[in-house]
C-alpha positions in Angstrom: 116.5 -17.7 -77.7 115.1 -14.2 -77.5 111.6 -12.8 -78.0 110.9 -9.1 -78.3 107.6 -7.4 -77.8 107.0 -4.9 -80.6 103.4 -3.6 -80.3 100.9 -3.7 -77.4 97.3 -2.4 -77.7 93.8 -2.9 -76.6 91.4 -4.2 -79.2 87.7 -3.3 -78.8 84.6 -4.8 -80.5 84.0 -3.7 -84.0 80.5 -2.7 -83.0 79.8 -0.9 -79.6 78.1 -3.1 -77.0 74.6 -1.9 -76.2 74.1 -0.2 -73.0 71.5 -2.9 -72.0 74.4 -5.5 -72.1 76.9 -3.5 -70.0 76.5 -5.7 -67.0 77.1 -9.4 -67.6 76.0 -11.4 -64.6 78.0 -14.5 -63.9 76.2 -17.8 -63.0 76.6 -20.3 -60.2 79.0 -22.2 -62.4 81.1 -19.2 -63.2 81.5 -18.4 -59.6 83.0 -21.8 -58.7 86.5 -21.5 -60.4 89.2 -19.1 -59.2 89.7 -16.0 -61.3 92.7 -17.6 -63.1 93.9 -17.2 -66.7 93.5 -20.3 -68.8 96.4 -20.6 -71.3 96.5 -22.0 -74.8 99.3 -21.7 -77.5 98.7 -22.5 -81.2 101.8 -22.9 -83.5 101.6 -22.6 -87.3 104.6 -23.5 -89.5 105.2 -22.3 -93.1 107.1 -23.8 -96.0 108.8 -20.5 -96.8 110.1 -17.4 -95.1 107.6 -14.5 -94.8 108.8 -11.0 -95.5 108.6 -8.4 -92.7 105.6 -6.6 -94.2 103.7 -9.9 -94.8 104.1 -10.7 -91.1 102.9 -7.2 -90.2 99.9 -7.8 -92.4 99.2 -11.1 -90.7 99.2 -9.2 -87.4 96.8 -6.5 -88.7 94.6 -9.1 -90.3 94.2 -11.1 -87.0 93.5 -7.8 -85.2 90.6 -6.9 -87.5 89.1 -10.3 -87.4 89.5 -10.4 -83.4 87.7 -7.0 -83.3 84.7 -8.5 -85.2 84.8 -11.6 -83.0 84.7 -9.6 -79.8 81.3 -8.3 -81.0 79.8 -11.8 -80.5 82.0 -12.4 -77.3 81.7 -8.8 -75.8 82.3 -9.8 -72.2 85.9 -10.7 -73.1 86.4 -7.0 -73.9 85.2 -6.0 -70.5 86.5 -6.3 -66.9 85.6 -8.7 -64.1 84.4 -6.9 -60.9 85.3 -9.3 -58.3 83.4 -8.0 -55.3 80.1 -7.5 -57.2 80.6 -10.7 -59.3 79.7 -9.4 -62.7 81.6 -8.4 -65.9 81.6 -4.7 -66.7 81.1 -4.7 -70.5 81.9 -1.2 -71.7 84.3 -2.3 -74.4 87.5 -1.6 -72.4 89.3 -3.9 -74.8 91.3 -7.2 -75.1 95.0 -7.0 -74.8 96.7 -7.7 -78.1 100.5 -8.0 -78.5 102.8 -8.5 -81.4 106.2 -10.1 -80.7 109.1 -11.4 -82.7 111.2 -14.5 -82.0 114.8 -14.2 -83.0 115.0 -17.9 -83.9 113.0 -20.4 -86.0 110.0 -22.5 -85.0 112.0 -25.7 -85.8 114.6 -24.7 -83.1 111.9 -24.5 -80.5 110.4 -27.9 -81.6 113.8 -29.4 -81.6 114.5 -28.6 -77.9 114.4 -31.3 -75.2 111.0 -31.5 -73.5 112.0 -29.7 -70.3 113.5 -26.7 -72.1 110.5 -26.6 -74.4 108.1 -26.5 -71.5 110.2 -23.8 -69.8 109.8 -21.6 -72.8 106.0 -21.8 -73.0 105.6 -18.8 -70.8 107.5 -16.6 -73.3 104.6 -17.0 -75.8 102.1 -15.8 -73.2 101.6 -12.4 -71.7 100.4 -13.4 -68.2 102.0 -15.9 -66.0 100.3 -19.3 -66.2 97.8 -19.5 -63.5 98.0 -15.9 -62.4 94.7 -14.4 -61.1 93.1 -11.5 -62.9 92.7 -8.1 -61.1 89.8 -5.7 -61.6 91.7 -3.8 -64.3 93.1 -6.8 -66.1 91.7 -7.7 -69.5 89.7 -11.0 -69.5 91.4 -12.0 -72.8 95.0 -11.3 -73.8 96.6 -12.5 -77.0 100.3 -12.6 -78.0 101.1 -13.2 -81.6 104.8 -14.1 -82.1 106.3 -14.4 -85.5 109.5 -16.6 -86.2 112.4 -16.0 -88.4 111.2 -18.9 -90.7 107.8 -17.3 -91.1 106.0 -19.5 -88.6 103.6 -17.9 -86.0 102.6 -18.7 -82.4 99.4 -17.4 -81.0 99.4 -17.5 -77.2 96.1 -16.8 -75.5 95.0 -16.4 -71.8 91.3 -16.3 -71.1 89.7 -15.6 -67.8 88.1 -18.6 -66.1 85.4 -16.4 -64.8 84.0 -16.2 -68.3 85.1 -19.2 -70.2 85.5 -23.0 -69.8 87.2 -25.0 -72.6 83.9 -25.2 -74.6 83.5 -21.4 -74.7 87.2 -21.1 -75.3 87.0 -23.4 -78.3 83.8 -21.6 -79.6 85.7 -18.2 -79.4 88.7 -19.7 -81.4 86.4 -21.3 -83.9 84.6 -17.9 -84.4 87.8 -16.0 -84.7 89.3 -18.6 -87.1 86.2 -18.4 -89.4 86.3 -14.5 -89.4 89.9 -14.5 -90.3 89.2 -16.7 -93.3 86.2 -14.7 -94.4 87.6 -11.2 -93.9 88.0 -9.1 -97.1 85.2 -10.9 -98.9 82.5 -8.7 -100.4 79.7 -10.7 -98.8 79.6 -10.7 -95.0 79.9 -14.3 -93.7 76.7 -15.3 -91.8 77.5 -16.9 -88.5 74.3 -18.9 -88.1 75.9 -21.3 -85.6 76.9 -18.5 -83.3 74.0 -17.3 -81.3 74.1 -14.1 -79.2 75.8 -14.4 -75.8 73.6 -16.5 -73.6 74.4 -16.6 -69.8 73.2 -19.4 -67.6 72.9 -16.8 -64.7 69.1 -16.6 -65.1 68.7 -20.4 -64.6 71.6 -20.9 -62.1 72.2 -17.6 -60.2 75.1 -17.3 -58.0 74.6 -17.6 -54.2 74.2 -14.4 -52.1 77.2 -15.3 -50.0 80.3 -16.1 -52.0 82.8 -18.1 -50.0 85.6 -17.5 -52.5 85.3 -13.8 -52.2 86.3 -14.1 -48.5 89.8 -15.2 -49.7 90.0 -12.5 -52.2 92.9 -14.3 -54.1 95.4 -12.4 -56.1 97.3 -15.4 -57.5 96.7 -19.1 -58.1 98.5 -21.1 -55.6 100.5 -24.0 -56.9 102.4 -26.3 -54.7 105.8 -27.7 -55.6 105.2 -30.5 -57.9 106.9 -32.6 -60.6 105.6 -32.6 -64.1 105.8 -35.7 -66.3 104.5 -36.1 -69.9 103.3 -39.4 -71.3 102.8 -39.9 -74.9 100.4 -42.6 -76.2 100.4 -43.6 -79.9 97.0 -43.9 -81.5 97.8 -47.5 -82.6 98.5 -48.4 -79.0 95.3 -47.0 -77.8 93.3 -48.7 -80.5 95.0 -52.1 -79.6 94.2 -51.5 -75.9 90.5 -50.9 -76.8 90.4 -54.0 -78.9 91.8 -56.1 -76.2 89.5 -54.9 -73.6 86.4 -55.3 -75.8 87.4 -58.8 -77.1 87.9 -60.2 -73.7 85.4 -63.1 -72.9 84.9 -61.6 -69.5 84.0 -58.2 -71.0 81.7 -56.1 -68.9 82.0 -53.1 -71.1 78.9 -52.3 -73.2 80.1 -49.2 -74.9 83.1 -48.2 -77.0 85.5 -46.6 -74.5 86.9 -43.1 -75.5 90.6 -42.5 -75.7 90.3 -40.3 -72.6 88.6 -43.0 -70.6 91.1 -45.6 -71.6 94.2 -43.5 -70.7 92.7 -42.2 -67.5 91.8 -45.7 -66.4 95.3 -47.0 -67.2 96.9 -44.2 -65.2 94.4 -44.8 -62.3 95.2 -48.5 -62.2 99.0 -47.6 -62.2 98.6 -45.4 -59.1 96.5 -48.0 -57.3 99.0 -50.7 -58.1 101.8 -48.4 -56.7 99.8 -47.7 -53.6 99.3 -51.4 -53.1 103.0 -52.2 -53.0 102.9 -52.3 -49.1 100.2 -54.8 -49.2 97.2 -52.5 -48.9 95.8 -49.5 -50.7 93.8 -46.5 -49.8 90.4 -45.6 -51.3 90.7 -43.5 -54.5 88.5 -41.6 -56.9 88.8 -39.8 -60.1 87.0 -36.7 -61.1 86.1 -36.0 -64.7 85.0 -32.7 -66.1 81.7 -33.0 -67.8 80.3 -30.5 -70.3 76.6 -29.9 -69.2 75.5 -28.2 -72.4 74.5 -31.5 -74.3 72.0 -32.3 -71.5 70.7 -28.9 -70.8 67.9 -26.9 -72.4 70.4 -25.2 -74.7 73.9 -25.9 -76.0 74.6 -22.2 -76.5 75.4 -21.2 -73.0 78.7 -19.3 -72.9 80.8 -19.0 -69.8 81.4 -22.0 -67.5 78.8 -24.8 -67.7 80.4 -27.9 -66.5 80.6 -30.1 -63.5 82.5 -33.1 -62.2 81.6 -36.8 -62.3 83.4 -38.7 -59.6 84.2 -42.5 -59.8 85.5 -44.3 -56.7 87.0 -47.5 -55.6 87.2 -48.6 -51.9 90.4 -49.4 -50.0 92.2 -52.7 -50.5 90.0 -53.5 -53.5 91.7 -55.4 -56.3 90.2 -54.2 -59.6 91.1 -54.7 -63.2 91.2 -52.2 -66.1 87.8 -53.2 -67.4 86.1 -52.3 -64.2 87.9 -48.9 -64.1 86.8 -48.1 -67.7 83.2 -49.0 -66.7 83.3 -46.9 -63.5 84.5 -43.9 -65.5 81.8 -44.4 -68.1 79.0 -44.9 -65.6 80.0 -41.9 -63.6 79.6 -39.6 -66.4 76.2 -41.1 -67.4 
């Protein structure tokens, strides 16, 4: 299953970034993560085979809308300066690649899970987890078209500028501009405020511990990956059982994430207890701080971890774990 790269270019914002915005200072929260590339791949199927020129038009259409989106997200067209801890925003450009897969999307989806996972890297330009260098784009996008007309959009965004909330806002903005492009009236993006950094409220420390390491790659230990799939009906049933129990201590409606994390946590504790005793354990949940801050429009990284803990040799049921997870985020 072969994928060929056809075009590679740098896409700049459709409007030049003002000189007053050329230095984007990162905040305390931006300084915490390693300078790694966070990947995401979106797949789009089609009911009919697209002609070659139509696929080229799709590529060009996405490029134009991307350029407009980068006007709002101008740091993504810049370069991160590691030693000075700021983003140089002189419209150097985001990397944009067109590729062609010599197979159909259904062939990829039909692969067994391991082979499917092994192929994910082929739809991204950078290696998953690879750190960005000074001259690396903070955003790179690879648009791959399939023989059936389907499309895969693989994106890698620097963790020095974006957490998942910012990543989703970027995609939402790009999606909206892609739909509105070509209309006579310019679409008004009222819900997208100008870039707002948290650096003025949460400045980075003067001494940066992670700069002493000066990492060039994200270190990953040998590990085994397992995927678990939970049906929506099974999650709903589990929630109903927990909340209908007469011993119920839960006073909220547990989210799907809390239910599954609690279930996995309990499984790990039970495994650890097989020898008659268990170690203390805790679970860290990423929490988006925007909803409890002065503004929800902070771009960049603005999240923290809420830790829930149980002591060693403590026998605990699923309800208690769900409540611990909920209380820790509160």
